[in-house]
N, C-alpha and C positions, 0 to 999 in steps of 0.2 A: 295088862295084867296077863301073866302067864297062866296063872291057876284060875280055875272056875270060881269067880266071886260071889259065892252062895249067898253071903249075907247082904251084899249089896243089891243084888238081882231080887232077892226076896222082900228087901225093904222097899225097893221101888215098886214091886208088884202090890204090896199092901197098900201103899199110897194110892195107887191107880184104882185098886179095888174100892178103897173107901170113897175117894173122889167120885167115881162113877155112881157108887151108890148113893151117896148124899145129894148130888147135883144132876145126876141123869136119870137113874131109876127112880129116886124118890119123886122126881117131877111127874112121873106118870100117874102116881097116887095123888099128888097135890091137884092135878087136873081135874079130879073127879068131883062130883056134886057134894059129897060129904066132906070135902076138904076145901082148898082154895077155890075151886071151882064153884062153890056155893057163894062166894064173896065176889069173884071176878068172872068175866065172861070168858069163854074159850078162846075168843079172839085176843083178848088182853094177855092171858097166859102164854098162848102160844106165840105171840109177838115178843113176849119177855124172853122165852126160851130161844126162839129162832134169833133173836137180836144178840143173845149171849154167844150163840154158835158163831154168828157172823163176826162179833168183835174178837173171839178166840181165833178166828181164821185169819183176821187182819194182823193179829199179834204172832202169828206162826213163824213168820220169817225173822222178826228181831229176836224172838225167844230162841230159835234155832241158831241164829248166829251167835248169840250169848253161850249157849251150850257148846258150839263148836270151839270156842275160845277158852270157856272157864269151866266147862263141865255142867252137870244138872243138879248138883247139890243146893245151891241157892235157889234155882228155879223151883224145885219141889217144895223146899222150905217156905218160901214166900208164896207159893200157891196155896198151901194149907191155911195160912194166915188170911189171905184174901178171900178164900172160899169161906171160911167162918164169918167173917164180916159181911159177906154177901148174903148168906143165909140168915144171919141176925137181922139185917136190913130187911129181908123179905118178910120176916116174921112180924115185923112193925108196920107193914104196908097197909094203908087205908084207902088210897086212891090208886087208880090205874097207873099213874106216871111213876107212882112209888115202886110198884112192881117192875116196871121197865127199868128204872134206875138201877135197883138192886142186881137184876140179871144182867143188864147191858154193862154197867160200869164196875162190877165186882165179880160176879159169878162168872161171866164169860172169860175175862182175864185168867181167873182161877182155874178153869178148865183147861185152858191153853197151857198152863204151867203143871198140871197134875194128871192130865189124861196121857194116852199112849205116845203122843208126838215126842216129848222129851225122853220118854223111855226108850224109844226106838233109837233115838240118837245115842243113849248111854250103851245100848246093845251093840251098836256099830262101833263104838270107841273102845269098848272093853273086850270084844270077842273077835276072833278069827272067823273066817267064812266056815270052817269046819265045826265050830261050835256055836254058831248063831242059831241053828235050829234048836238045840237044846235050850239055850237061853230064852228064845221066843216062846217056846213051849212052857217053860217055867213061868215067864212072866204072864202070859195070856191065860193059863190054867188057873193061876192064883187070882187074876183080875177077874176071870170068868164066875168066880164064886160071888160076886158083887150081887148080881141080880137075885140069886138064890137067898141071900141074907137080907138085902136092904128093901126088896119089894115087900114082902111081908112085915119086915120090921118096921117100915114107914107106915104101912096100914095099921099096925098095932099102936105105934106112937100117935097116930092121927086119933085113934079111938081113945086112947087113955088120956092125951093131953091137948088134943085139937091140933089143927095142922100148924098152928103158929109155934106151939110148944115142940111139935115135931121137928120144924125147922131148925129151932135152936139146938135141940138134941143132936141133929145130923151135923150141924156146923161144928158143935164141940167135939164130936167123934173124929171129924176131919182135923181139926186142930191138933188133937192130942196124938192121933196116929201119925199125921204128917210131919208134926214137929219132931217127935222123937225119932222116927225113921230116917228122916233127913239128916238131923244134926248128930246122930249117933253112928248110924250105919253107911251112910254114903261117903265116898272119898271126895275130897276137894280136888279141883283141877279136872282137866279134860285128858282122860287116857287115849292112848293111840295103839293099843295091843293089836287089834285086828284090822286096822286101817291101811289102806295103800295110799300112795300120794295122789292127791286129786289134781286133775287138770285146772287151769285157771277158770275160776268160777265167773260166770256171765249169764244173767237172767236171758239176755237176747239169745244167746247160743242155746240155752236150756229149751226155749219156747220154740227153737227151729228144729228140735229133736222130735221127730214124728212120734216115736214110741212114747216119749214122755207127755206129749199132747193127748194122744189118744188114751193112754192109761189115766191120765188126770181127768179126762171126761168121764170115764167109767167110774172113777172114784167120786166125782161130783154127783153123779146120778145116784150111785149106791148109797154114799153117806147120806144124802138129803133124804133118800127113801127109808133108810133104816131108822134114822133120827125121827122121822115123822111117824112111822109105824110104832116105835117103842113109846114115844111120848103120847101117842093117842090110842094105843090098843086097849088099855084099861077102860078109857071111857067109851071106846067103840063097842066092847062086849057088854059093858053096862048098860048101853043104850039098846043092846039086843036083849036084855032081860036077864043077864047073869049077874049074880052077887059080885060086889068088888073083891070081897075076901076069896072067893072061889077063883076069880080071874087072877088075883095076886098069887095064889098057890100055883096055878097053872104057868104063869110067868116064871115063877121060881124054878118049876120043873124043866122049863125050857133052857133057862141058864145051866141047870145041871147037865142037860143033854148036850149042851155045847162043848162041855170040857173034853170029851174024846176028840172032836174034831180040832180044837185048840192044840191038843198035844200032838196029834198025828200029822196035821196038815204041813208044818214046816219040814218034817222030815220026807213026806211025800214030794213037796215042792223042790226039795233039794235033789231029788232024783228024776223030776220030770220038769216040763216048762211051767214055772210058778204061774204065768198068766192064765194057762189053761185050767189049772186047778182052781184058780180064784174064779174064773168065769163059770165053772161047773157049780161052785158053791152059790153063785149069784142065781144061776138057773134054777136050782132047788129052792132058793129064797123065794123066787118069783111065783112058785107054786104055793108056798106058804102064804103069800100075800093074796093070791087069787081065792083062798078059802075064806078070807075075811071080807070078801065083797057082799056076798049074800049069805046070811047066817040063818038057817032054818031049823037047825038041830045042834044038840051039845056036841056031837061028834065032830062037827066042823071046827068048833073052838079047840077041841083037844088035838085034832090033827094039825091045826094051825100051829100051835105052840110047839108040838113035837117036831114037826118039819122045820119050824122057825129056828129052833134051838140047835138042831144038828148042822143045818146049812150055815147059820151064823157063826158057829164055832170053826168051821172049816174056813170061812172067809177072812176072819179077824187077824190072824198073824201074817196074812200073805202080802200085804202091802209091803211090810218091812223086808220080806224075803225078796220081793221083785226089785224094790228100789235099791237095796244093799247090793244085790247082784249086779246092777247096772252103775250105781253111783257111789259106793263105799269110798270113803276118804274124808279128808279134813274139811270138806264143804258139804258133808252129808246133811247136816242140820239145816244149812240154808236151803239146799235142795228140797228137802221135805217141806221146809216152811213155805217155799214158793208153790209147791203142789197143793198144800193144805189151805194156804191162803186162797188160791183159785177155787178149790173145791168147797171150802167152808162158806165163802162169801157168796156163791151162787147156790149151793146146796142147802145153806140156812133157810133159803125162802120156802122150802117145802113143808117143814113143821108149821111155819106161820100160815102158809097157804092152805094147808088142810084144815086148820082151825077156821080160816074165813070161810072156805068153801062149805064146811060142815054147817056154819051158822046161816049161810045163805040158802043152802037146800033143805036144811032141817034134819039131815041124817048123814051117816058116814059112807053110804054105798058109793057115790060118785067119786070122793076123795080116795077110797080104797082102790077102785078100778084104776085111777090114775097112777097110784103108787105102783100098782102091779105092771103097768105098761112100762113105767120109768125104770124098774129093776130089769125088765126084760132087755131094754135098750143097753143098761149097763153092761149085762152079761155078754152081749154082742160086741160092744166097743172094746171091753177089757180082753176078749179072745183076740180080736183083730190086733190089739196093740203087741201081743207075743209075736204075731207073725211079722210085724214091722221090725221088732226087735231082732228077729231071726235074719231078716233081710239085711239089717245093718251089720250083723256079725259076720254074714256071708260076704258083704261088700269088702269089710275090712280084712277078712282072710284072703280074699282075691288080691286086694292091694298089697298087702304084706308079702305074699308069694310072687307077685310081680316085682316089688322092690328087690326081693332076694334074687330073683332071676337077673335083674339089672346089675346087681353087685357081683354075681358070679361071671 
């Protein structure tokens, strides 16, 4: 597409926003004692969510391959339908295995089809390198409204209709918004406006690329940590004595504060080394997590959400910037899929692990300390991956100059 496809990118952003709200941010409220947490253990719900992330990761490669070949319209449309069915099944859960079945078999696949992964593929297909920062900023800023809307909305829906009615309502919203946006506004087929021809795709060669391996380790650690923190933070602050409604408001404030970073960081990364900008956001997020380890006063909760919102906003668009700068082309969806499969399969264990560790120890202090350390490691590894990429570029430049000298 030569012109900036505003309607398509806004439609995708709306689907992503609603999907995250219904299946990601909504879960943090379902986990509390006044919602599904009153009927099922933290371990059961955490295993359900962690398993969904695991299944989504396993599906990342085949979904990426489908998007490479046929575009994202069918991916998003099917994801909205499956997500509705998953939330509907969750609302009828009576036994722990019902929860696991709903999240693993339906909500997990739905997330893989409606979260940022296929959206990033669409951006790479539709936009040149010059216009990708603008596209990613548009996508992630609209997607960033999700927490502001859906955390307090889910809390209200639970209060009005109970958690089961809230799950049905969220699923219906996803079905309506996703169905209309995908069928009316998304083009069929895979565009190639911004792409360069890819080298022959090989998982073996990809895994031998040092920058890919290091950056994927950083994504694994950061993805698992953020997932665990977002899914457990409402329950963590509830345990510390804060009202769920108050925590939900602060979580919405954090989502609002992420918007400037979501908009600015793609432009900054376009002028500087993207991995360094990404690592800086992770370092700031490490400080936010440290504030949640020991909570003795209200200012700590406020500071946590303020810092979390700003730093998370900086981080979110940068994976797409990094990966498209390295691997843009007709195999981009498959390359993202390989990375996300690895990161999600291993990183999905953290939300479940936090729930288990919390039940074993009786509070959230040790799990929060572990998450802080994990995010610090992610920042270091991500920064190192940028140095590896620089070394690869320098080696290629030297080889090209040497070949030119030989020809002359």
